[in-house]
Each structure stands twice: as C-alpha cells, then as structure tokens.
C-alpha positions as CSV (number, residue, x, y, z in Angstrom):
1,I,80.0,99.5,121.2
2,S,79.5,102.3,119.1
3,G,81.1,102.1,115.7
4,L,84.5,103.2,115.1
5,Y,87.4,104.4,116.8
6,S,90.7,106.0,115.1
7,I,93.6,106.8,117.5
8,F,97.6,107.6,116.0
9,V,100.1,106.3,118.3
10,S,103.9,107.0,118.5
11,E,106.0,104.3,117.1
12,D,108.1,104.9,120.2
13,E,105.2,104.5,122.7
14,L,106.1,102.6,125.8
15,V,105.2,98.9,126.2
16,G,102.1,99.3,128.9
17,S,100.5,102.2,127.9
18,E,97.0,102.7,127.9
19,L,96.2,103.8,124.1
20,I,92.3,104.5,124.7
21,V,89.1,103.3,126.4
22,V,86.3,102.1,124.2
23,N,82.9,102.6,125.9
24,A,79.6,100.1,125.8
25,T,76.3,100.7,126.9
26,D,73.5,97.9,127.8
27,A,70.0,98.9,128.2
28,D,69.4,95.7,130.4
29,E,69.2,97.1,133.9
30,N,68.8,93.9,135.7
31,L,71.5,91.0,135.9
32,H,72.1,91.4,132.0
33,G,73.3,94.5,132.7
34,A,76.8,94.0,133.0
35,F,79.4,93.1,130.3
36,S,83.3,92.2,129.4
37,Y,85.4,93.5,127.0
38,S,87.6,91.4,124.7
39,I,89.8,91.8,121.4
40,A,88.0,89.3,119.0
41,D,90.3,90.1,116.1
42,G,93.0,92.2,114.7
43,K,94.7,92.6,111.5
44,P,97.6,92.1,110.7
45,N,97.9,91.2,114.2
46,K,95.7,91.4,117.5
47,N,98.9,90.3,120.3
48,V,100.4,93.8,120.0
49,F,97.5,95.0,122.0
50,A,95.5,93.9,125.2
51,I,92.3,95.1,126.6
52,N,91.1,95.4,130.3
53,S,87.7,93.1,130.2
54,Q,86.1,95.4,132.9
55,T,87.0,98.5,132.1
56,G,87.7,98.7,127.8
57,G,90.8,100.3,128.0
58,I,93.3,99.0,125.3
59,I,97.1,98.3,126.3
60,L,99.9,98.4,124.3
61,T,101.8,94.6,125.2
62,G,104.2,95.1,122.2
63,T,106.5,97.3,120.3
64,L,105.3,99.2,117.5
65,D,107.5,99.6,114.4
66,R,106.0,102.0,111.6
67,E,108.3,101.0,109.0
68,A,107.0,97.4,109.3
69,I,103.3,98.0,110.1
70,E,101.6,101.4,109.7
71,F,98.3,100.7,111.1
72,Y,96.1,97.7,112.9
73,N,92.5,97.3,112.8
74,L,90.9,95.7,116.2
75,T,87.9,94.1,116.4
76,V,86.6,94.7,120.1
77,R,83.8,92.5,121.0
78,V,81.3,93.4,124.5
79,T,79.2,90.6,125.6
80,D,76.8,90.9,128.3
81,E,76.2,88.3,131.1
82,G,73.4,87.3,129.0
83,G,75.5,86.3,126.1
84,R,74.3,88.9,123.7
85,Q,77.3,90.4,122.0
86,S,78.4,93.5,119.9
87,D,81.4,94.8,117.9
88,G,83.3,97.9,117.7
89,Y,86.3,98.7,115.8
90,V,89.7,100.4,116.3
91,V,91.7,101.6,113.7
92,I,95.4,102.4,115.6
93,N,97.6,104.2,113.3
94,V,101.6,104.2,113.9
95,V,103.2,107.4,113.8
96,D,106.6,107.6,112.6
97,V,109.2,108.5,114.7
98,N,113.2,109.2,113.7
99,D,114.8,106.1,114.5
100,N,116.0,104.8,111.4
101,A,119.7,105.9,110.2
102,P,120.1,106.8,106.5
103,T,122.0,104.1,104.1
104,V,124.4,105.4,101.6
105,S,124.9,103.2,98.6
106,P,128.0,102.2,97.5
107,A,129.4,103.0,101.5
108,V,132.6,103.8,100.2
109,Q,132.4,106.2,97.2
110,T,136.0,107.0,95.0
111,A,136.0,109.7,91.9
112,E,138.8,110.5,90.0
113,I,138.4,114.0,87.7
114,S,141.0,116.0,85.7
115,E,142.3,119.1,86.8
116,D,141.0,121.2,84.1
117,V,137.2,120.5,84.7
118,S,134.9,123.4,84.9
119,L,133.4,124.7,88.2
120,G,130.1,123.3,88.9
121,Y,131.5,120.1,87.0
122,N,129.4,116.7,88.7
123,V,131.9,114.4,90.3
124,T,130.1,111.6,91.2
125,R,126.1,110.8,92.4
126,V,125.8,109.2,96.1
127,G,122.4,106.8,96.6
128,C,120.8,107.3,99.7
129,A,117.6,105.9,101.2
130,D,116.0,106.6,104.7
131,R,113.2,103.9,106.3
132,D,111.5,107.3,108.3
133,Q,108.8,109.1,106.9
134,G,108.0,113.2,105.9
135,S,110.6,115.1,107.8
136,N,112.0,112.3,109.5
137,A,113.2,110.9,106.4
138,A,115.3,114.4,105.3
139,I,118.5,113.4,104.3
140,L,121.2,116.2,104.5
141,F,124.4,115.6,102.7
142,A,128.2,116.8,103.9
143,I,131.6,116.3,102.7
144,S,133.5,114.9,105.8
145,A,136.8,114.3,104.6
146,V,138.8,114.8,100.9
147,T,142.2,113.2,100.3
148,S,144.3,113.9,97.2
149,N,147.0,111.6,96.0
150,G,149.4,114.5,95.2
C-alpha cells in the first residue's frame, strides 16, 4: 500500500457505500504474489468501516455524525500469502450536513418596555446555537408572534 489516502465523506452517506479503494502491489509473481487487505487499527473507532479483503474497498458499516467525530484515521494492512505485511493510512474527513436544529436559550422570552422608549431601543437578547458548521449553522431570527397586555 502506498502512503496516505485522504477522503471527504458526507455525514449522511448511506451505510453500505464503498468510500474508497486502496491499492497494493506485490513484486512477487509466484505463490506469494496474492494478498489480502484488513483494517488493522482505527482511531477513534474502526468499527464504522469494513474492508473487502480481496479488492481493498473500504465500506461504511455504521452511521457518521460530524458533530460527534470529525475524522477517522484507519490503518489498512495488506498481507501476502508469504506472511509479509505492509501498512497504509486512510484519513476519512466527515463533512457536515444541515442535520441539527438551532436551540434557543431560554426557549420562551418575555420582555416589558416603557411606551416612551426611543426607536432602536434594545428590548432583549436571544441566545441561540447550532451544532452544525459553516453555512449550515447560519441562524435567521424572526418574530413570529407579538402579544400585548392592553
């Protein structure tokens, strides 16, 4: 296996998808020329992926969540029939999708103001957060209802 592979995968990628095929070559042309692939190690978790031992195709076997884990480092091992091994590395970068709703704190806001405040008066502040990233975390505020006591 040659070196380092780095790919970007959307966090909503379908389980069962083949993400990448790693390639190995073996100079042996006889009995020891055949080889098989395995995932030797993975950080933080190799159990989200499997590898086709004959083709080197890495398959997604679990769901991805960028907000929980932003990338995975896999050690892919190729072993020939003579027992010789070589390792390569795959970095799987998880790309954000807009899968989280923003949260408002506090959820209900009440404000009282004097009737003679000047235009542009800051009535209240609303705290809001979104676990998504980049433009997926952009928040638009709107007043959906106004009630008065009088």
